[in-house]
One Martini backbone bead per residue (centre of mass of N, CA, C, O) as a GRO file, in nm:
protein
  489
    1MET     BB    1  12.683  11.515   8.432
    2LYS     BB    2  12.500  11.677   8.632
    3HIS     BB    3  12.505  11.826   8.921
    4PHE     BB    4  12.349  11.754   9.212
    5GLN     BB    5  12.111  11.952   9.371
    6ARG     BB    6  11.937  12.128   9.587
    7SER     BB    7  11.649  12.267   9.597
    8CYS     BB    8  11.453  12.559   9.568
    9ALA     BB    9  11.232  12.761   9.540
   10ALA     BB   10  11.010  12.613   9.331
   11LEU     BB   11  10.698  12.440   9.280
   12LEU     BB   12  10.544  12.406   8.969
   13ALA     BB   13  10.340  12.215   8.775
   14LEU     BB   14  10.079  12.120   8.566
   15LEU     BB   15   9.781  11.930   8.485
   16LEU     BB   16   9.473  11.857   8.386
   17LEU     BB   17   9.173  11.670   8.305
   18LEU     BB   18   8.869  11.552   8.359
   19PRO     BB   19   8.756  11.268   8.473
   20SER     BB   20   9.039  11.379   8.525
   21PHE     BB   21   9.220  11.639   8.697
   22ALA     BB   22   9.545  11.790   8.771
   23ALA     BB   23   9.734  12.009   8.998
   24CYS     BB   24  10.013  12.232   9.109
   25SER     BB   25  10.018  12.520   9.312
   26GLU     BB   26  10.029  12.825   9.248
   27THR     BB   27  10.022  13.042   9.094
   28PRO     BB   28  10.184  13.048   8.899
   29LYS     BB   29  10.494  13.104   8.997
   30THR     BB   30  10.668  13.093   9.292
   31GLU     BB   31  10.795  12.896   9.555
   32GLU     BB   32  10.600  12.647   9.518
   33GLY     BB   33  10.414  12.382   9.500
   34SER     BB   34  10.140  12.174   9.354
   35ALA     BB   35   9.791  12.076   9.293
   36ASN     BB   36   9.504  11.888   9.191
   37THR     BB   37   9.191  11.776   9.054
   38PRO     BB   38   8.943  11.605   9.019
   39ALA     BB   39   8.654  11.548   8.908
   40ASN     BB   40   8.318  11.466   8.965
   41THR     BB   41   8.404  11.346   9.216
   42GLN     BB   42   8.388  11.309   9.601
   43THR     BB   43   8.608  11.102   9.631
   44THR     BB   44   8.866  10.942   9.739
   45PRO     BB   45   9.186  10.878   9.599
   46SER     BB   46   9.223  10.559   9.576
   47PRO     BB   47   9.365  10.287   9.524
   48ASP     BB   48   9.368  10.025   9.367
   49ALA     BB   49   9.320   9.711   9.454
   50ASP     BB   50   9.582   9.592   9.343
   51ALA     BB   51   9.771   9.812   9.455
   52ALA     BB   52   9.695   9.774   9.762
   53GLU     BB   53   9.842   9.477   9.769
   54GLU     BB   54  10.102   9.586   9.772
   55PRO     BB   55  10.390   9.604   9.895
   56ASP     BB   56  10.505   9.841  10.187
   57ASP     BB   57  10.820   9.784  10.337
   58GLY     BB   58  11.088   9.881  10.156
   59ALA     BB   59  11.149   9.644  10.002
   60SER     BB   60  11.256   9.444   9.754
   61HIS     BB   61  11.028   9.374   9.452
   62TYR     BB   62  11.105   9.492   9.149
   63TYR     BB   63  11.382   9.556   9.019
   64ASP     BB   64  11.519   9.265   9.036
   65SER     BB   65  11.287   9.138   8.836
   66MET     BB   66  11.413   9.287   8.610
   67SER     BB   67  11.520   9.275   8.299
   68ALA     BB   68  11.787   9.292   8.118
   69VAL     BB   69  11.894   9.550   7.878
   70ASP     BB   70  12.038   9.630   7.561
   71PHE     BB   71  12.072   9.983   7.448
   72GLY     BB   72  12.357  10.064   7.320
   73GLY     BB   73  12.427  10.347   7.475
   74TRP     BB   74  12.197  10.519   7.527
   75THR     BB   75  12.080  10.850   7.564
   76PHE     BB   76  11.930  10.977   7.865
   77ASN     BB   77  11.748  11.261   7.836
   78ILE     BB   78  11.702  11.539   8.060
   79ALA     BB   79  11.461  11.792   8.101
   80ASN     BB   80  11.527  12.093   8.287
   81ASP     BB   81  11.542  12.305   8.517
   82GLY     BB   82  11.681  12.477   8.734
   83ILE     BB   83  11.862  12.428   9.002
   84SER     BB   84  11.801  12.394   9.326
   85THR     BB   85  11.877  12.475   9.685
   86GLU     BB   86  11.617  12.343   9.854
   87TYR     BB   87  11.518  12.140   9.640
   88PHE     BB   88  11.454  11.841   9.480
   89SER     BB   89  11.527  11.877   9.115
   90GLY     BB   90  11.709  11.647   9.047
   91PHE     BB   91  11.870  11.334   8.897
   92THR     BB   92  12.176  11.383   8.904
   93VAL     BB   93  12.501  11.247   9.014
   94GLU     BB   94  12.845  11.274   9.023
   95ASP     BB   95  12.898  11.191   9.334
   96LEU     BB   96  13.004  11.078   9.618
   97THR     BB   97  12.936  11.231   9.964
   98GLY     BB   98  12.768  11.083  10.224
   99ASP     BB   99  12.491  11.138  10.148
  100VAL     BB  100  12.233  10.937  10.147
  101PHE     BB  101  12.049  11.048   9.922
  102SER     BB  102  12.258  11.118   9.708
  103ASP     BB  103  12.379  10.829   9.696
  104ASP     BB  104  12.123  10.692   9.603
  105LEU     BB  105  12.108  10.839   9.330
  106TYR     BB  106  12.376  10.746   9.225
  107ASN     BB  107  12.315  10.438   9.242
  108ARG     BB  108  12.080  10.443   9.047
  109GLN     BB  109  12.226  10.541   8.800
  110ILE     BB  110  12.436  10.310   8.780
  111ALA     BB  111  12.244  10.067   8.778
  112VAL     BB  112  12.079  10.144   8.520
  113GLN     BB  113  12.309  10.178   8.325
  114ASP     BB  114  12.421   9.886   8.351
  115LYS     BB  115  12.157   9.717   8.295
  116TYR     BB  116  12.095   9.899   8.002
  117ASN     BB  117  12.308  10.048   7.850
  118ILE     BB  118  12.334  10.362   7.952
  119ALA     BB  119  12.312  10.731   7.947
  120ILE     BB  120  12.270  10.971   8.195
  121GLN     BB  121  12.128  11.295   8.131
  122GLU     BB  122  12.130  11.658   8.217
  123ASP     BB  123  11.923  11.943   8.144
  124ASN     BB  124  11.907  12.296   8.295
  125THR     BB  125  11.762  12.517   8.062
  126GLY     BB  126  11.464  12.408   8.007
  127ALA     BB  127  11.188  12.222   7.952
  128VAL     BB  128  10.990  12.354   7.751
  129ASN     BB  129  11.185  12.448   7.527
  130THR     BB  130  11.323  12.175   7.482
  131ILE     BB  131  11.071  12.011   7.393
  132LYS     BB  132  10.997  12.192   7.154
  133GLN     BB  133  11.261  12.165   6.996
  134CYS     BB  134  11.258  11.861   6.967
  135VAL     BB  135  10.988  11.835   6.810
  136THR     BB  136  11.034  12.040   6.582
  137SER     BB  137  11.305  11.885   6.482
  138GLY     BB  138  11.298  11.564   6.538
  139SER     BB  139  11.543  11.450   6.725
  140GLY     BB  140  11.490  11.273   6.995
  141ASP     BB  141  11.669  11.380   7.257
  142VAL     BB  142  11.424  11.343   7.461
  143ALA     BB  143  11.291  11.152   7.708
  144PHE     BB  144  11.228  11.375   7.938
  145ALA     BB  145  11.027  11.617   8.112
  146TYR     BB  146  11.035  11.865   8.378
  147VAL     BB  147  10.715  11.998   8.456
  148LEU     BB  148  10.521  12.249   8.523
  149THR     BB  149  10.195  12.252   8.556
  150GLY     BB  150  10.111  12.525   8.409
  151ALA     BB  151  10.262  12.409   8.129
  152CYS     BB  152  10.110  12.147   8.031
  153MET     BB  153   9.862  12.226   7.857
  154GLY     BB  154  10.020  12.359   7.627
  155LEU     BB  155  10.166  12.095   7.543
  156ILE     BB  156   9.917  11.930   7.480
  157THR     BB  157   9.763  12.121   7.274
  158GLY     BB  158  10.051  12.143   7.102
  159ASN     BB  159  10.170  11.845   7.054
  160TYR     BB  160  10.440  11.778   7.253
  161VAL     BB  161  10.294  11.520   7.381
  162LEU     BB  162  10.282  11.201   7.527
  163PRO     BB  163  10.107  10.976   7.663
  164ILE     BB  164  10.189  10.776   7.917
  165SER     BB  165   9.960  10.558   7.862
  166ASP     BB  166  10.111  10.473   7.574
  167LEU     BB  167  10.309  10.310   7.720
  168PRO     BB  168  10.368   9.959   7.697
  169THR     BB  169  10.596   9.923   7.962
  170ILE     BB  170  10.387  10.008   8.180
  171ASP     BB  171  10.267  10.008   8.540
  172LEU     BB  172  10.018  10.194   8.698
  173THR     BB  173   9.959   9.992   8.954
  174LYS     BB  174  10.205  10.058   9.082
  175PRO     BB  175  10.342  10.213   9.372
  176TYR     BB  176  10.548  10.400   9.188
  177TRP     BB  177  10.266  10.509   9.107
  178ASP     BB  178  10.058  10.746   9.136
  179GLN     BB  179   9.716  10.700   9.198
  180GLY     BB  180   9.547  10.960   9.238
  181SER     BB  181   9.636  11.112   8.976
  182GLN     BB  182   9.495  10.923   8.774
  183LYS     BB  183   9.204  11.012   8.859
  184MET     BB  184   9.262  11.331   8.810
  185LEU     BB  185   9.443  11.325   8.512
  186THR     BB  186   9.230  11.182   8.347
  187PHE     BB  187   9.141  11.227   7.994
  188PHE     BB  188   8.995  11.072   7.761
  189ASP     BB  189   9.177  10.818   7.848
  190LYS     BB  190   9.423  11.018   7.926
  191LEU     BB  191   9.767  11.019   8.040
  192TYR     BB  192  10.003  11.278   8.013
  193TYR     BB  193  10.095  11.253   8.317
  194GLY     BB  194  10.324  11.163   8.590
  195TYR     BB  195  10.416  10.997   8.926
  196PRO     BB  196  10.695  10.875   8.956
  197ASP     BB  197  10.969  10.743   9.146
  198ILE     BB  198  11.198  10.985   9.048
  199GLY     BB  199  11.096  11.229   9.145
  200TRP     BB  200  11.021  11.484   9.432
  201ASP     BB  201  10.789  11.701   9.407
  202HIS     BB  202  10.537  11.519   9.500
  203TYR     BB  203  10.651  11.546   9.792
  204GLU     BB  204  10.752  11.845   9.849
  205SER     BB  205  10.442  11.965   9.764
  206MET     BB  206  10.318  11.908  10.024
  207ALA     BB  207  10.078  12.033  10.225
  208VAL     BB  208  10.167  12.139  10.556
  209LEU     BB  209  10.192  12.101  10.914
  210PHE     BB  210  10.380  12.240  11.154
  211TYR     BB  211  10.436  12.142  11.501
  212ASN     BB  212  10.464  12.239  11.843
  213GLY     BB  213  10.519  12.035  12.111
  214TYR     BB  214  10.591  12.230  12.341
  215LEU     BB  215  10.334  12.411  12.334
  216LEU     BB  216  10.142  12.187  12.407
  217THR     BB  217  10.264  12.111  12.680
  218ASP     BB  218  10.284  12.400  12.814
  219ASN     BB  219   9.944  12.417  12.763
  220ALA     BB  220   9.794  12.145  12.822
  221VAL     BB  221   9.748  11.979  12.561
  222GLU     BB  222   9.619  11.672  12.534
  223ALA     BB  223   9.559  11.665  12.222
  224SER     BB  224   9.703  11.599  11.944
  225PRO     BB  225   9.695  11.609  11.611
  226TYR     BB  226   9.756  11.311  11.583
  227ASP     BB  227   9.533  11.202  11.765
  228LEU     BB  228   9.296  11.331  11.613
  229TYR     BB  229   9.347  11.198  11.344
  230ARG     BB  230   9.314  10.901  11.444
  231GLU     BB  231   9.006  10.981  11.551
  232GLY     BB  232   8.868  11.181  11.336
  233LYS     BB  233   8.920  11.501  11.487
  234TRP     BB  234   9.066  11.675  11.260
  235THR     BB  235   8.971  12.004  11.278
  236LEU     BB  236   8.917  12.335  11.251
  237ASP     BB  237   8.812  12.365  11.540
  238ALA     BB  238   9.048  12.224  11.683
  239MET     BB  239   9.266  12.421  11.587
  240TYR     BB  240   9.139  12.680  11.696
  241ASP     BB  241   9.148  12.600  11.993
  242MET     BB  242   9.454  12.566  12.015
  243MET     BB  243   9.534  12.853  11.932
  244ASN     BB  244   9.387  12.995  12.173
  245VAL     BB  245   9.561  12.865  12.395
  246VAL     BB  246   9.854  12.961  12.288
  247ALA     BB  247   9.799  13.240  12.240
  248LYS     BB  248  10.010  13.537  12.324
  249ASP     BB  249  10.044  13.836  12.512
  250THR     BB  250  10.336  13.855  12.668
  251ASP     BB  251  10.330  14.187  12.756
  252GLY     BB  252  10.031  14.315  12.769
  253ASP     BB  253   9.974  14.552  12.529
  254GLY     BB  254   9.731  14.452  12.320
  255ALA     BB  255   9.949  14.347  12.104
  256MET     BB  256  10.030  14.168  11.814
  257LYS     BB  257  10.371  14.056  11.749
  258SER     BB  258  10.591  13.968  11.534
  259GLY     BB  259  10.842  13.783  11.714
  260LYS     BB  260  10.710  13.823  12.017
  261ASP     BB  261  10.462  13.679  12.013
  262ILE     BB  262  10.215  13.419  12.038
  263PHE     BB  263  10.101  13.214  11.789
  264GLY     BB  264   9.898  12.981  11.609
  265TRP     BB  265   9.983  13.097  11.312
  266SER     BB  266  10.195  13.041  11.015
  267GLY     BB  267  10.233  13.144  10.673
  268ARG     BB  268  10.070  12.982  10.420
  269GLU     BB  269   9.749  12.977  10.256
  270PHE     BB  270   9.713  12.845   9.971
  271GLU     BB  271   9.434  12.964   9.879
  272TYR     BB  272   9.260  12.770  10.075
  273LEU     BB  273   9.300  12.456   9.977
  274PRO     BB  274   9.385  12.221  10.177
  275SER     BB  275   9.106  12.200  10.345
  276LEU     BB  276   8.937  12.112  10.111
  277TYR     BB  277   9.078  11.834  10.070
  278SER     BB  278   9.045  11.737  10.364
  279SER     BB  279   8.716  11.768  10.297
  280ASN     BB  280   8.654  11.654  10.011
  281LEU     BB  281   8.713  11.907   9.821
  282ARG     BB  282   8.644  12.150   9.543
  283LEU     BB  283   8.635  12.412   9.305
  284ALA     BB  284   8.646  12.196   9.062
  285HIS     BB  285   8.480  12.019   8.787
  286TYR     BB  286   8.396  11.750   8.576
  287ASP     BB  287   8.113  11.723   8.362
  288GLU     BB  288   8.015  11.469   8.170
  289ALA     BB  289   7.724  11.537   8.087
  290GLU     BB  290   7.807  11.847   8.005
  291GLU     BB  291   8.095  11.889   7.906
  292ALA     BB  292   8.210  12.049   8.174
  293PHE     BB  293   8.320  12.295   8.372
  294VAL     BB  294   8.281  12.341   8.734
  295MET     BB  295   8.194  12.544   8.988
  296ASN     BB  296   8.201  12.523   9.376
  297ILE     BB  297   8.195  12.785   9.558
  298SER     BB  298   7.865  12.779   9.650
  299GLN     BB  299   7.895  12.557   9.824
  300ASP     BB  300   7.837  12.496  10.143
  301ALA     BB  301   8.106  12.354  10.226
  302VAL     BB  302   8.300  12.549  10.087
  303MET     BB  303   8.208  12.796  10.250
  304ALA     BB  304   8.261  12.683  10.533
  305VAL     BB  305   8.564  12.661  10.501
  306GLY     BB  306   8.616  12.961  10.440
  307ASP     BB  307   8.508  13.074  10.707
  308LYS     BB  308   8.711  12.928  10.890
  309LEU     BB  309   8.970  13.038  10.757
  310ASN     BB  310   8.912  13.332  10.811
  311GLN     BB  311   8.906  13.302  11.122
  312ILE     BB  312   9.204  13.191  11.138
  313ILE     BB  313   9.404  13.346  10.928
  314ASN     BB  314   9.272  13.661  10.942
  315ASP     BB  315   9.357  13.675  11.241
  316LYS     BB  316   9.586  13.894  11.388
  317MET     BB  317   9.574  13.748  11.682
  318LEU     BB  318   9.665  13.446  11.552
  319SER     BB  319   9.793  13.532  11.262
  320VAL     BB  320  10.061  13.490  11.001
  321ILE     BB  321  10.110  13.591  10.682
  322GLY     BB  322  10.368  13.415  10.487
  323ARG     BB  323  10.680  13.347  10.264
  324ASN     BB  324  10.900  13.412  10.458
  325ASP     BB  325  11.134  13.402  10.712
  326ASP     BB  326  10.958  13.510  10.944
  327THR     BB  327  10.760  13.269  10.982
  328ARG     BB  328  10.975  13.058  11.027
  329ASN     BB  329  11.110  13.193  11.272
  330MET     BB  330  10.872  13.175  11.457
  331PHE     BB  331  10.879  12.869  11.476
  332LYS     BB  332  11.179  12.830  11.561
  333ASP     BB  333  11.122  13.033  11.824
  334GLY     BB  334  10.833  12.957  11.951
  335LYS     BB  335  10.590  13.173  11.813
  336CYS     BB  336  10.431  12.910  11.701
  337LEU     BB  337  10.235  12.634  11.647
  338PHE     BB  338  10.181  12.679  11.336
  339TYR     BB  339  10.327  12.577  11.012
  340SER     BB  340  10.283  12.681  10.673
  341ARG     BB  341  10.390  12.437  10.431
  342LEU     BB  342  10.598  12.262  10.259
  343LEU     BB  343  10.770  11.982  10.304
  344GLY     BB  344  11.053  12.092  10.190
  345ASP     BB  345  11.101  12.285  10.452
  346PHE     BB  346  11.260  12.097  10.646
  347ARG     BB  347  11.551  12.206  10.589
  348ASN     BB  348  11.488  12.485  10.753
  349LEU     BB  349  11.444  12.304  11.045
  350ARG     BB  350  11.706  12.153  11.155
  351ASP     BB  351  11.777  12.387  11.388
  352LYS     BB  352  11.547  12.308  11.556
  353GLU     BB  353  11.497  12.232  11.895
  354ASP     BB  354  11.221  12.175  11.899
  355ASP     BB  355  10.982  11.967  11.888
  356TYR     BB  356  10.829  11.831  11.589
  357GLY     BB  357  10.555  11.802  11.360
  358ILE     BB  358  10.340  11.638  11.121
  359ILE     BB  359  10.047  11.764  10.945
  360CYS     BB  360   9.754  11.801  10.826
  361TYR     BB  361   9.497  11.951  10.724
  362PRO     BB  362   9.203  12.027  10.831
  363ALA     BB  363   8.873  11.952  10.859
  364LEU     BB  364   8.542  12.019  10.883
  365GLU     BB  365   8.487  11.720  10.950
  366GLU     BB  366   8.446  11.438  11.086
  367ASN     BB  367   8.538  11.154  10.932
  368THR     BB  368   8.719  11.218  10.685
  369ASP     BB  369   8.832  11.173  10.359
  370VAL     BB  370   9.140  11.246  10.316
  371MET     BB  371   9.334  11.491  10.140
  372ILE     BB  372   9.652  11.577   9.989
  373TYR     BB  373   9.779  11.866   9.906
  374CYS     BB  374   9.942  11.950   9.592
  375GLN     BB  375  10.162  12.210   9.503
  376GLN     BB  376  10.248  12.229   9.206
  377PRO     BB  377  10.417  12.008   9.059
  378TYR     BB  378  10.630  11.838   8.903
  379THR     BB  379  10.646  11.661   8.582
  380ILE     BB  380  10.628  11.393   8.356
  381MET     BB  381  10.719  11.434   8.005
  382VAL     BB  382  10.660  11.314   7.674
  383PRO     BB  383  10.763  11.334   7.375
  384SER     BB  384  10.605  11.303   7.061
  385ASP     BB  385  10.900  11.192   6.929
  386CYS     BB  386  10.911  10.919   7.035
  387ALA     BB  387  11.078  10.632   6.903
  388ASP     BB  388  11.077  10.439   7.186
  389THR     BB  389  10.838  10.334   7.402
  390GLU     BB  390  10.952  10.075   7.524
  391ARG     BB  391  11.218  10.182   7.630
  392LEU     BB  392  11.112  10.412   7.803
  393GLY     BB  393  10.924  10.247   7.985
  394THR     BB  394  11.142  10.062   8.102
  395LEU     BB  395  11.311  10.294   8.237
  396LEU     BB  396  11.093  10.416   8.415
  397GLU     BB  397  11.042  10.161   8.576
  398ALA     BB  398  11.326  10.124   8.687
  399LEU     BB  399  11.361  10.394   8.835
  400ALA     BB  400  11.107  10.366   9.014
  401ALA     BB  401  11.164  10.091   9.146
  402TYR     BB  402  11.432  10.159   9.275
  403THR     BB  403  11.327  10.388   9.450
  404TYR     BB  404  11.117  10.226   9.609
  405ASP     BB  405  11.317  10.002   9.718
  406TYR     BB  406  11.598  10.204   9.799
  407ILE     BB  407  11.493  10.522   9.882
  408LEU     BB  408  11.225  10.602  10.026
  409ASP     BB  409  11.302  10.528  10.318
  410ASP     BB  410  11.538  10.725  10.341
  411TYR     BB  411  11.380  10.981  10.289
  412ILE     BB  412  11.199  10.961  10.538
  413ASN     BB  413  11.406  10.871  10.779
  414LYS     BB  414  11.687  11.049  10.687
  415THR     BB  415  11.569  11.324  10.572
  416VAL     BB  416  11.303  11.430  10.685
  417ILE     BB  417  11.316  11.306  10.981
  418GLY     BB  418  11.619  11.280  11.069
  419LYS     BB  419  11.656  11.617  11.000
  420GLY     BB  420  11.381  11.696  11.125
  421ALA     BB  421  11.139  11.556  11.221
  422ARG     BB  422  11.127  11.401  11.562
  423ASP     BB  423  10.882  11.197  11.455
  424GLU     BB  424  10.744  10.893  11.395
  425GLN     BB  425  10.460  10.986  11.337
  426SER     BB  426  10.538  11.145  11.082
  427ALA     BB  427  10.634  10.903  10.919
  428GLN     BB  428  10.367  10.759  10.913
  429LEU     BB  429  10.204  10.983  10.777
  430LEU     BB  430  10.369  11.015  10.520
  431ARG     BB  431  10.305  10.731  10.408
  432GLU     BB  432  10.000  10.801  10.384
  433PHE     BB  433   9.990  11.068  10.220
  434ILE     BB  434  10.116  10.958   9.945
  435LYS     BB  435   9.831  10.793   9.887
  436ILE     BB  436   9.639  11.090   9.911
  437ARG     BB  437   9.681  11.270   9.679
  438ALA     BB  438   9.613  11.606   9.551
  439PHE     BB  439   9.493  11.786   9.247
  440ASP     BB  440   9.446  12.084   9.100
  441LEU     BB  441   9.256  12.185   8.832
  442CYS     BB  442   9.342  12.480   8.785
  443TYR     BB  443   9.641  12.409   8.737
  444ALA     BB  444   9.602  12.201   8.509
  445ILE     BB  445   9.451  12.435   8.318
  446ALA     BB  446   9.543  12.729   8.380
  447ASP     BB  447   9.283  12.828   8.568
  448TYR     BB  448   9.244  13.087   8.829
  449THR     BB  449   8.953  13.195   8.882
  450PRO     BB  450   8.850  13.020   9.121
  451ILE     BB  451   9.072  13.101   9.321
  452GLU     BB  452   9.016  13.405   9.319
  453ALA     BB  453   8.716  13.387   9.397
  454TYR     BB  454   8.753  13.243   9.666
  455GLY     BB  455   8.924  13.453   9.804
  456THR     BB  456   8.703  13.667   9.796
  457GLY     BB  457   8.491  13.505   9.953
  458VAL     BB  458   8.646  13.467  10.216
  459GLU     BB  459   8.697  13.790  10.266
  460THR     BB  460   8.369  13.875  10.219
  461GLY     BB  461   8.131  13.634  10.203
  462ASN     BB  462   8.077  13.651   9.870
  463TYR     BB  463   8.056  13.384   9.672
  464ALA     BB  464   7.841  13.415   9.449
  465SER     BB  465   7.952  13.675   9.327
  466ALA     BB  466   8.237  13.572   9.260
  467GLU     BB  467   8.142  13.344   9.074
  468LYS     BB  468   7.980  13.509   8.868
  469ARG     BB  469   8.215  13.699   8.772
  470SER     BB  470   8.395  13.433   8.670
  471SER     BB  471   8.228  13.243   8.476
  472LYS     BB  472   8.271  13.350   8.186
  473VAL     BB  473   8.576  13.303   8.170
  474PHE     BB  474   8.577  13.006   8.250
  475ILE     BB  475   8.401  12.897   8.020
  476LYS     BB  476   8.570  12.994   7.784
  477ASN     BB  477   8.837  12.850   7.856
  478THR     BB  478   8.728  12.550   7.901
  479THR     BB  479   8.602  12.501   7.625
  480LYS     BB  480   8.868  12.495   7.469
  481ILE     BB  481   8.991  12.256   7.619
  482VAL     BB  482   8.779  12.043   7.559
  483GLU     BB  483   8.806  12.054   7.252
  484ALA     BB  484   9.106  11.974   7.241
  485LEU     BB  485   9.079  11.700   7.400
  486ARG     BB  486   8.863  11.558   7.233
  487GLY     BB  487   9.049  11.542   6.974
  488LYS     BB  488   9.250  11.326   7.133
  489GLY     BB  489   9.060  11.074   7.227
   0.00000   0.00000   0.00000
């Protein structure tokens, strides 16, 4: 078994579309993950009624009730990309180390191996090529591959993967299967990949804002982002007002300098997507009546979000955009109020002395049904040459149920919060956010023209023109995808 290390670089890759479809990350792959969009509806992807009634207290409810099965020493091979040093990207752990989370993963591995008489192994030489080689040769060597969103659609249309929804022994209504993604990523009644609580990229790739509690107190800001969120008043205007209160030209020289003066915001703009989802909006959707993908860039609310973000993020007197250590260090040094990054960046903030919290991106309007944007995370895909779908489904259920019962609470309380954000409010919010994750459709179908057009619209104010210039390419690309997927339905 390969030694599990903590992941680093980026997380991105997903796919999907149609009456639901989405994925995450930034354009091709950069440094972190991301997610996709639902289909034609504009309602928040809430869990199904039955799933919502499931207990969610962190106690064991599922794994122990599963019957043991002897699979005769079968080797459960996982195809993965190279292990990262910053983010949790691996599945197997070689030894107990004393680290709570790592030891939890080790114990999961041993428990499932013993209960089902299997051997879990992980290959980190490349998920996409490995799954293609497996299917082409018909070897059946790979149980599942951990694939970046942007690569998923190519595997689907190339007939390299089996829809996860075709596995007969899984229960997608259970809370250890992400519920929102099922509404966003199902198309022509097929869910080609899913987010069971086995890997962690769909957690680590949630786009969040870290905020400095000391700067709020020091500037006599009465209501915190957490308070406003609870009151349904966490809006772009509210964040803008806070930023203006906190931002200071500390030496009075009339110029705002990164690392020297105090800014309101720093970090990644994530192509202006997170606040769209917090506002229950998206750049593109699938229109079932027209059987086509449609861009939403020139919708009034979408443009309004863009205008607010341009006012907030692109004002060099208030904000510093960047994905390097400089913007992180600004936050760690108390030089900015909000720091925009993926959740997984909490590891790099462990040595920050000031108390800080985690909050979602603000919405355009008050009392909005918020969605939490997931920036193109990795996802689980099953090779189309899977020889025993019942066996594979049983094992995916076991791994996910064990994680939900015995690891998830440790991850939140002892890994993310215990060593990072020192605020129980953040732990409460994190538990809520993971139930309302959203995945961007553009990443799911690997067509980034709407994202690029929206960026142009935000920065120029001419959304209609940007959408019109991009529409021909978008229609051509998505028509081919619809035809390919319709043939599989």
